[in-house]
C-alpha angles and dihedrals in degrees: 000000000000112000120200127179107216092199093069126095109350092359087213142125089270089077092052094048099047094040088055091048094051094042089052094049094045093042090231126149110244131206111193119187133183092024113203089347094165097053126097090244103035125196129039116336121188095274092049094045088052089055089055092047093046092051089051091051094047094048100033087241137133138229124212116212095014107152138117110294095015114149095191135041138168112215120197115186117213101234105264140043117242123221127201133078122330134170130200130181114198088199093219137054088277111141115280090188092056090052089050090051089059094048102038095078089053090055089057090063099035123123093248141357115315128214116189122188110193129185122201140079119338105178121044142113118283095021134089116272109234092231090051088055093047102046102029113022098036092047092051091048088065086069087063089052090254118141108202137141139183128204129189111231095177133357120244133190142180128309103017101032113188094147117143131208132178118211121193123191130180115211113253108254096193133024118298108264119225122255119239117192107151102147129046097206127185124327107245099176144355118212135170153147130256112194132181131170124217090349103100094117089059091047090227096159092051094044092052090049095047094048090050091048093053093056095045093044090055088053090054101259130121120210142207108205120171117216122215123192101194126196100176103075121104091241146001116293145136144201138178126209130179134171136192123222120204134199089245093060097260123145121198121181139189132187147164135189126224123248136171110293094018110113126218090241092052091052093048094050094045095050092048095047092046091056092047091051092054093045091052093057090064090241120162094207130033127253093258100046094045096078093041092059095055098082093051092047089050091054095044122101103245140013121316121199132191139147119242125203093230143336109271126187089253092053089049092047096048094048089051092049093048092051094045099045102032099029093228128148124246129183126194117188122167090338091307104127124202120185119185101205131187130198110243091213128067089208095051 
C-alpha cells in the first residue's frame, strides 16, 4: 500500500489529486492521511470528494472513509481504467479544471477513448483557466504523444458554478515520449481570450483586452486577443488569458479571473505583467503549467527537460510525489528541471 501524508509540502488538494492519479495508473492501494491539512478548510471538500469518486468509477475501485471533511481515506483501484463517456457534477463552484487534471492522466492509459463532461467552476483564483489548459497544456501534451482536448460548453464562476467542460483523451498507443524544452527562443506571437458573462454593457472583455495590450505594446509585443461577451453563464463573471508562442516551440501562458472589487484594467495589467515576468526569466514553460507537466514527464520513457520561472509549492509537491510513488529521479538546478521518467507498463 502506498502511504502519503497530505500535510507535507503544500498540504493542499494537489497532493490528493496526483496521488489518486498515480495510484489508479499503477493499480496500487493508497492510504492518504492529513488531507489538505494546511488549508483553511482541511479535509475533503466537494471538488476533492468528486475526484475520489471519479477515480473509483473509472477504475472500478472503492474508497473507504470518503466523505465531506474526511482527513483520511483508503483508495483501492479495481485493476483497470475504463474508457468511454462519463459525467460528473461537482455541485458547487469547485474547480472543474482541477478535477479534469486528476482524471486526464487516467484517460491516457484507459482501454479506449475517454470523454469526460464535468460541471463546476471554470474561472477562479488558484485553479487552471480552461483556456490555459486548452491552448498551453493540451498543446504541450502532444510532445508526450498524448492526444487530448478540452472545450468549454458553458462558463462558470464563483459562487454559483454551473460551468461545463468536455475533455476528450485518446489512449496512448506507445510509451509517453519525453519533453525537451531547453531554450526559450524568440517570441513570435501573443494570443489570448478575454471572456465576460452578462457584462457587455460595461465592456469588460474589451477593457481587459485593452489594458493588457497597453502593457505588452510598451514592452514591444503585439497581441491577438479574442473577446467573448457571454450570456449563458449562471451569473456575472470574467477572466482573461494570454499566451506567448516562441520560435523554439515554447508556450507560456498567464491568466486571472474577475472578482468583486477587481477592475477590468487591474486584470489586464496583472495578466500582461505576469507573462512578461515569466518571459524575462528565460523559462520555457510558465509558472502554472510547470507543475502540471511533472506527472506526464514522470510517466514518460526517458528524460524530460524544461526551464521553470521559479519553484512553486506545487512544483515542489509534485516532484516529491513523483519521486516517492514512482521512484524516479529528478534534478533541479537554477530552475532547469530534469525528470528521468519511466513507463510503469511494459506494453506502453
